C-alpha positions as CSV (number, residue, x, y, z in Angstrom):
1,M,-65.8,-265.2,-37.6
2,A,-68.0,-267.2,-38.9
3,V,-70.6,-270.1,-38.3
4,Y,-71.2,-273.3,-40.6
5,V,-73.6,-275.9,-41.1
6,D,-73.9,-278.9,-43.6
7,D,-77.1,-280.7,-44.8
8,A,-79.2,-282.5,-42.0
9,I,-78.4,-285.9,-43.8
10,W,-77.8,-288.0,-40.3
11,Q,-80.8,-290.2,-39.2
12,W,-81.0,-291.0,-35.6
13,Q,-84.0,-291.3,-33.7
14,G,-86.1,-290.4,-36.3
15,L,-85.0,-287.1,-36.9
16,K,-82.3,-286.0,-39.7
17,W,-79.1,-284.2,-37.8
18,C,-76.4,-282.2,-39.3
19,H,-73.1,-280.3,-37.3
20,L,-72.7,-277.0,-36.0
21,L,-69.1,-275.5,-36.7
22,A,-67.7,-272.1,-35.9
23,D,-64.1,-270.4,-37.2
24,D,-63.8,-269.8,-33.3
25,I,-65.0,-271.6,-30.1
26,D,-66.1,-268.9,-28.1
27,E,-68.8,-267.7,-31.3
28,L,-69.6,-271.2,-31.4
29,H,-71.0,-271.6,-28.0
30,R,-72.1,-267.8,-28.4
31,F,-74.0,-269.2,-31.0
32,A,-75.6,-271.9,-30.3
33,F,-76.5,-270.4,-26.6
34,S,-78.7,-268.2,-29.0
35,L,-80.7,-271.2,-30.8
36,G,-81.2,-272.0,-27.2
37,L,-78.7,-275.1,-27.1
38,H,-78.0,-276.2,-24.0
39,R,-74.0,-276.2,-23.2
40,S,-74.3,-280.2,-22.4
41,S,-75.1,-281.0,-26.1
42,Y,-71.7,-279.4,-27.0
43,Q,-69.1,-282.2,-28.5
44,G,-65.9,-281.6,-28.5
45,P,-62.2,-282.7,-27.3
46,P,-61.0,-285.2,-25.8
47,R,-64.7,-287.2,-27.0
48,T,-64.4,-285.7,-30.6
49,S,-61.6,-284.3,-32.1
50,A,-63.3,-281.0,-33.5
51,P,-65.5,-278.8,-31.4
52,H,-69.0,-279.1,-32.7
53,Y,-72.7,-279.0,-32.2
54,D,-75.3,-281.2,-33.6
55,L,-78.8,-279.7,-34.7
56,T,-81.9,-281.1,-36.2
57,G,-83.0,-280.3,-39.9
58,F,-85.3,-277.6,-37.6
59,E,-82.6,-276.2,-35.3
60,R,-80.4,-276.0,-39.2
61,D,-83.4,-273.7,-40.5
62,K,-83.5,-271.6,-37.4
63,A,-79.5,-271.2,-37.8
64,I,-79.3,-270.3,-41.0
65,A,-82.2,-267.6,-40.6
66,R,-80.1,-266.3,-37.7
67,G,-76.5,-266.1,-40.0
68,A,-75.0,-269.4,-40.2
69,K,-73.5,-270.5,-43.7
70,A,-74.8,-273.4,-45.0
71,C,-71.9,-275.9,-46.5
72,T,-71.9,-279.0,-48.5
73,R,-69.9,-282.2,-47.2
74,Q,-67.0,-280.9,-49.1
75,E,-67.1,-277.7,-47.4
76,I,-67.9,-278.9,-43.7
77,V,-64.9,-281.7,-43.9
78,A,-62.5,-278.5,-44.9
79,I,-63.9,-276.8,-42.2
80,F,-63.6,-279.6,-39.4
81,R,-60.0,-279.9,-40.8
82,K,-59.5,-276.2,-39.7
83,V,-61.0,-276.5,-36.5
84,R,-59.9,-279.6,-34.9
85,V,-57.6,-280.1,-32.0
86,P,-54.2,-282.6,-33.4
87,R,-54.2,-285.8,-31.7
88,A,-51.0,-285.1,-30.4
89,T,-53.0,-282.6,-28.0
90,L,-55.5,-284.6,-27.0
91,P,-55.3,-286.5,-23.2
92,P,-54.7,-290.0,-24.2
93,K,-57.7,-292.2,-23.9
94,R,-58.6,-293.9,-20.6
95,R,-58.5,-297.7,-20.8
96,H,-60.4,-300.1,-18.1
97,A,-58.2,-302.6,-16.0
98,P,-59.3,-306.0,-17.2
99,V,-61.8,-308.2,-15.4
100,P,-59.9,-311.0,-12.9
């Protein structure tokens, strides 16, 4: 099994961010834990269709040093498509009742 990171190109709160994905969700959580990430920072179904963690550029370097595979944008998109949960299996989005 493998763990992957893309380039840290996404700007947010003054930092550059990237995505951490894995072939297996248990491997993803184990790897994230080894990086010191909290489970509360996990993003996955039903909020997002692909299980992942967002990493800062610093955390990305640490992930690569621990064995994560650095990926191009095209490679990470292919991995995202492979690990995502099909929409049909996600619970329906809750809609708020209209305010009278």
